[in-house]
N, C-alpha and C positions, 0 to 999 in steps of 0.2 A: 617501293618508293612511298614516302610519307608526304601527304599533302597537308599543309598548315591549315587550309580552309576547313578541314574535317574536325579540327579541334575548337569546339565552341568556347572553351575557356580562353584560348588565345584571342579569338575574335572579340570576346567581351573585354579582355584586357586592353586590346587596341582601342576599343570604343572609349573605355575609361581614360586611358592615357591621352588620347587625342581630343577627348571631351566632345565627341561628335558621333552620330549614328554610323555604324559600319554594317553594310549589307553583305552577307555571305551568300553568293548565288550557287555555291556548291558545284561549280564547273571548273575543272582544272584548266581548260583552254578557253579563256574568256574571249579571246580574239575570234575564235571560230563561232562562238555564240553571237558576237556582235556582227560578224559577217552574215550570219543567217538572218538576223533581224533586218539588216540593210536590204538583203535580197527579198525578204518578205515584204518590206515596205515598197520596194521597187515593183514587185509583182502584184501590188495591191491586196496582199493577203491580210494586211493590217490597215485599218481605216486611217490612222495617223500615228505619229511617234508617241503620243501620250498613251495610247493603248498598250504600248510595250511596258510602261511602268506598272501595269497590272499583271505582268507576267508572274507565273508561279516561281520563276527563278529568283525573283527579287523579294520574296516573302519572308526571308529569314534575316531579319535585322536585329542588331544588338544596340542598345541605347546606354549611354553613360549613366551610372548610378553610384559608383564608388566615391567615397570621400577623397578629395584631391591629395590630402596628406598621405593617406593610405596608398593611393596610386603611385605617388612618388617614392614611397618607401618600398613598395613591391618592385618598382622599376629598378631601383638601386640594387635590390636583392638579385633581380634577374641579371643585371649587368655583372655583378660579382660572380654569380654562378657561371655565366658564359665565359668570363675572362679566364677561368680555370682551364678551358678547352681550346681557346683561340688566342 
């Protein structure tokens, strides 16, 4: 099985396309991580919810840097490529 979050180029492209930071936590089952954080908060393992933002899982963020015209050109190319298979 291939996980898209393992591809840093895809994550960077999403950041450029959406023009917003994208954080890749590198966890396939994000809901399980969220549940673990909630349990940890309830058990007072964490001082408050703000502490969770310092988690090592949130340390891999990509920020938009590509020229918007290039992003749109790449997006059109991606759509053309995908249309051959779907």
